[in-house]
Steps between C-alpha positions, in 0.01 A plus 500: 500500500141393562381471858471147638153438631413191702151350508518308827237259626216632287231258381568396138208689345573820693868472408413462129269801509764715669777375269289586194459859620862533614634418155290779348668768712777720369741335746497165316591335829699183547235295678609218728303249701557345839655183358802703390549621858464146639750351254748783551507608136390843627587644841317764703762771433425469126127570544369856471132454586278215626131434454375250760165392647338751732415234760670588828688168535643510147601861535654454845708200392627684192591810702686279746680309222627819335580698817867399511595521132266777380351694792374777268360274229167639381223241535158553342220304667281356224145371518216372289245728669551863601420522870578800716568290812746278312673804353539659844618173656757454223648846535500467878687169470773667292393488136603801294165502320194296403336412170205287403364345183384584247840653426522798269812618320467851645478365855797265458709764322435738792607233751819431304583869456434571867680207657786444258600867526538451876760230432737729313792646693500874546804691372700678766 
């Protein structure tokens, strides 16, 4: 089964750019958008990974919204411009990682491999 990836709150152009790169990865992810969360057609427990804006307010509200249902949900802070301060602020706020445009398939594949593997249960 393909991982379910949510693009949450990203500006339309940034979301399109990220979506275009995501569909080129070997994961062939099932990509959702925030409307599907709002309407209830997809719930937080069904989501494997989230890309959301790196701005502190957006990130904080998303972390708070998912804390009850998915406390270990991996959230990737996403930005138009790569800035060290924003990256550090995002990780400090609770993001699992940070990425910035222009997106490259190698970069996105690494993020998916890294963070989706942390979702899998470990055999006893």
